C-alpha positions as CSV (number, residue, x, y, z in Angstrom):
1,M,-160.3,60.5,96.2
2,D,-157.0,58.9,97.3
3,A,-156.8,60.4,100.8
4,P,-158.1,58.1,103.6
5,L,-160.6,60.8,104.8
6,A,-161.7,61.8,101.3
7,S,-164.9,59.7,101.2
8,I,-165.9,60.9,104.7
9,I,-165.2,64.6,103.8
10,A,-167.1,64.1,100.5
11,D,-170.1,62.6,102.4
12,V,-170.1,65.5,104.9
13,F,-170.0,68.0,102.1
14,M,-172.8,66.4,100.1
15,T,-174.9,66.1,103.2
16,N,-174.6,69.8,103.8
17,L,-175.3,70.5,100.1
18,E,-178.5,68.4,100.2
19,T,-179.7,70.1,103.4
20,T,-179.1,73.5,101.9
21,L,-180.2,73.1,98.3
22,M,-182.9,70.3,98.3
23,D,-185.8,72.7,98.3
24,D,-184.3,74.6,95.3
25,L,-183.6,71.3,93.5
26,I,-187.2,70.1,94.0
27,N,-188.5,73.5,92.7
28,A,-186.2,73.1,89.7
29,G,-187.8,69.7,88.8
30,V,-186.0,67.0,90.8
31,C,-188.3,64.2,91.6
32,E,-185.9,61.6,93.1
33,W,-182.4,62.1,94.5
34,H,-180.3,59.1,95.5
35,R,-176.7,59.4,96.5
36,Y,-173.7,57.2,97.2
37,V,-170.9,59.3,98.6
38,D,-170.5,62.0,95.9
39,D,-172.3,60.1,93.0
40,T,-176.0,60.8,92.6
41,F,-178.8,59.1,90.7
42,V,-181.5,61.7,89.9
43,L,-185.0,61.5,88.4
44,V,-186.4,64.8,87.0
45,N,-189.5,65.9,85.2
46,S,-189.6,65.6,81.5
47,I,-189.8,69.4,81.0
48,T,-186.9,70.1,83.4
49,C,-184.0,72.1,82.2
50,I,-180.9,70.2,83.3
51,D,-178.7,73.3,83.0
52,N,-180.7,75.0,85.7
53,I,-180.1,72.1,88.1
54,L,-176.4,72.1,87.3
55,S,-176.2,75.8,87.9
56,I,-177.8,75.4,91.4
57,L,-175.3,72.7,92.3
58,N,-172.2,74.5,90.9
59,N,-173.0,77.8,92.6
60,F,-173.0,76.1,96.0
61,H,-169.2,76.3,96.4
62,P,-166.6,77.8,94.1
63,S,-164.2,74.9,94.5
64,T,-166.6,72.2,93.3
65,K,-167.9,71.5,89.8
66,F,-170.6,69.0,89.0
67,T,-171.0,67.1,85.8
68,Y,-173.9,64.9,84.6
69,K,-174.8,62.2,82.2
70,I,-178.2,61.7,80.7
71,E,-179.8,58.3,79.9
72,D,-179.0,57.1,76.4
73,G,-181.3,54.6,74.7
74,D,-183.3,54.2,78.0
75,K,-180.1,53.1,79.7
76,L,-177.9,54.8,82.3
77,E,-174.8,53.6,84.2
78,F,-174.6,54.4,87.9
79,L,-171.4,53.1,89.6
80,D,-171.4,49.3,88.8
81,V,-175.1,49.2,88.0
82,L,-176.7,49.5,84.5
83,I,-180.2,50.8,84.8
84,T,-182.7,50.2,82.0
85,R,-186.2,51.5,81.5
86,S,-188.7,48.7,81.1
87,I,-191.6,48.8,78.7
88,G,-194.1,51.4,79.7
89,C,-191.6,53.3,81.8
90,Q,-193.2,52.0,85.0
91,L,-190.2,50.0,86.3
92,F,-186.4,49.9,86.1
93,E,-184.4,46.8,85.4
94,T,-180.8,46.6,86.8
95,T,-177.8,44.5,85.9
96,I,-174.0,44.7,86.2
97,Y,-172.1,47.4,84.5
98,R,-168.4,47.1,83.6
99,K,-166.4,50.0,82.2
100,P,-165.0,49.6,78.7
101,T,-161.5,49.5,80.3
102,Y,-162.3,46.4,82.4
103,A,-159.6,43.9,81.6
104,D,-161.3,40.6,82.7
105,L,-158.5,40.0,85.3
106,L,-158.8,37.9,88.4
107,T,-156.3,36.1,90.7
108,N,-155.2,33.4,88.3
109,Y,-156.2,29.9,89.3
110,H,-152.6,28.6,89.0
111,S,-151.2,31.4,91.2
112,Y,-149.4,30.4,94.4
113,V,-152.0,31.8,96.8
114,S,-154.5,30.2,99.2
115,M,-157.6,28.8,97.6
116,Q,-159.5,31.2,99.9
117,Y,-158.5,34.1,97.6
118,K,-159.4,32.2,94.5
119,N,-162.8,31.3,95.8
120,G,-163.2,34.9,96.9
121,G,-162.9,36.4,93.4
122,I,-165.7,34.2,92.0
123,I,-167.9,34.5,95.2
124,T,-167.7,38.3,95.0
125,M,-168.9,38.5,91.4
126,V,-171.7,36.0,92.1
127,N,-172.9,37.8,95.2
128,R,-172.9,41.1,93.3
129,A,-174.9,39.6,90.5
130,L,-177.5,38.2,93.0
131,I,-177.9,41.6,94.6
132,I,-177.9,43.8,91.5
133,C,-179.6,41.8,88.7
134,S,-183.3,42.4,88.9
135,T,-184.5,39.7,86.5
136,Y,-183.7,36.0,85.9
137,T,-182.7,36.9,82.3
138,S,-180.1,39.4,83.4
139,L,-178.9,37.1,86.2
140,A,-178.4,34.2,83.8
141,A,-176.5,36.5,81.4
142,E,-174.3,37.7,84.3
143,F,-173.6,34.1,85.4
144,N,-172.4,33.4,81.8
145,E,-170.2,36.4,81.9
146,I,-168.7,35.2,85.2
147,R,-168.0,31.8,83.6
148,R,-166.3,33.6,80.7
149,I,-164.1,35.7,82.9
150,G,-163.2,32.7,85.1
151,L,-162.2,30.5,82.2
152,L,-159.9,33.3,80.9
153,N,-158.1,33.2,84.3
154,G,-157.7,29.4,84.4
155,Y,-160.7,28.4,86.5
156,T,-162.6,25.3,85.5
157,S,-166.3,25.3,84.6
158,S,-167.1,22.9,87.4
159,F,-165.3,25.1,89.9
160,I,-167.3,28.2,88.9
161,D,-170.7,26.3,88.6
162,T,-170.2,24.8,92.1
163,I,-169.8,28.3,93.6
164,I,-172.7,29.7,91.6
165,G,-174.9,26.8,92.8
166,I,-173.9,27.2,96.5
167,K,-174.4,31.0,96.5
168,L,-177.7,30.7,94.6
169,S,-179.0,28.1,97.1
170,Q,-178.0,30.4,100.0
171,Y,-179.7,33.4,98.4
172,R,-183.0,31.5,97.9
173,K,-182.9,30.1,101.4
174,K,-182.4,33.6,102.8
175,N,-185.3,35.0,100.7
176,N,-187.6,32.2,101.8
177,D,-187.6,33.6,105.3
178,V,-186.7,30.4,106.9
179,I,-187.5,30.7,110.6
180,Q,-184.7,29.4,112.8
181,S,-184.9,29.0,116.5
182,P,-182.9,31.7,118.2
183,Q,-179.6,30.6,119.8
184,S,-179.4,30.9,123.6
185,G,-176.6,33.0,125.0
186,S,-174.6,30.0,125.9
187,D,-174.5,28.7,122.3
188,V,-173.0,31.9,120.9
189,K,-169.4,31.4,120.0
190,K,-166.7,34.0,120.3
191,R,-165.2,34.7,116.9
192,M,-161.4,34.9,116.6
193,Y,-159.5,35.9,113.5
194,V,-156.0,34.3,112.9
195,E,-153.6,35.2,110.1
196,I,-151.2,32.5,109.1
197,P,-148.6,32.4,106.2
198,F,-149.5,30.4,103.1
199,I,-147.3,27.4,102.5
200,E,-149.7,25.3,100.6
201,N,-150.3,21.9,102.2
202,A,-148.5,22.8,105.4
203,T,-150.8,25.7,106.0
204,K,-153.9,23.6,105.4
205,E,-152.6,20.9,107.7
206,F,-151.9,23.4,110.5
207,R,-155.3,25.0,110.1
208,N,-157.1,21.6,110.3
209,K,-155.1,20.7,113.5
210,I,-156.0,24.0,115.2
211,T,-159.6,23.6,114.3
212,H,-159.7,20.1,115.5
213,L,-158.2,21.1,118.9
214,C,-160.6,23.9,119.3
215,N,-163.6,21.7,118.6
216,K,-162.3,19.4,121.4
217,L,-161.0,21.9,124.0
218,R,-162.6,25.3,123.2
219,L,-166.2,24.9,122.0
220,D,-166.8,28.5,122.8
221,L,-164.4,29.7,120.0
222,D,-165.1,30.1,116.3
223,I,-161.7,30.6,114.6
224,Q,-161.6,32.2,111.2
225,F,-158.3,31.7,109.4
226,F,-156.8,34.2,106.8
227,M,-153.9,33.1,104.6
228,E,-151.1,35.6,104.2
229,P,-149.9,35.4,100.5
230,S,-146.2,34.7,99.9
231,P,-144.0,37.8,99.4
232,A,-143.9,38.9,95.8
233,V,-140.5,38.8,93.9
234,Q,-140.6,42.6,93.7
235,M,-140.3,42.8,97.5
236,L,-136.7,41.4,97.2
237,Y,-135.5,44.2,95.1
238,Q,-135.3,47.9,95.9
239,T,-136.8,49.8,92.9
240,K,-136.8,53.3,94.4
241,D,-134.0,55.4,95.7
242,P,-134.1,55.7,99.6
243,T,-135.5,59.0,100.9
244,N,-133.5,60.7,103.6
245,K,-135.2,60.6,107.0
246,K,-134.9,64.3,107.4
247,M,-136.9,64.7,104.2
248,K,-139.8,62.8,105.7
249,S,-139.9,64.2,109.3
250,D,-139.9,67.6,111.0
251,V,-142.0,69.0,108.1
252,V,-144.2,72.0,109.0
253,Y,-147.3,72.6,106.9
254,S,-149.0,76.0,106.5
255,I,-152.7,76.3,106.1
256,K,-154.2,79.7,105.4
257,C,-157.4,80.6,107.3
258,T,-160.2,82.8,106.0
259,Q,-159.1,85.7,108.2
260,C,-155.4,85.6,107.3
């Protein structure tokens, strides 16, 4: 699914499939059907023949072929989630799933990029853990895994623990349904995004000056800064032979219709 429209086309196709085949799938033994783009998580009756369901799906269109994976040891991976049957089969527990090919790589802490990107790598993993992990045990185990990955990429334990503490506090505060007084229309600030090149201390100083000026002169603005990383060394060298312009333009594509 490399094309920009691939996910949209896949979603449209699967929506049509569900509308057309759902009654047949239910009659074949499907109890629950949950989908993300073209990946599905399906619960079936214990006496259901999986091959019958697969045959229904594969007969929908000659150009598509569905595959499946059955739970193994009461566990099943779905995207980046590992789903486990709990005792008694009444509930499911979820935690983070990483493929065996996962290389434990992050933006190295000593890389010459903005701290914004370094924070972002850890924050993303922590947020994902808070959303996916269904028990405190699995959440604690995932936090330990985040610490391990961070240490391998040059991050300090204190740096990682600080982010975990901040995000955990924010998550608890959100779940406590803290009632805040609604802002009046005059208090709502207009958000503006600004991209600036990253030149370490100079960038930080420039950002602080702009923020300080806005706080004095434009209280209606909320400026969010994004640091543009420095060009990679590879950008200075041409590694591919140039393509003639005539080879890239004036190209006519032919698409056969069903009546041709």
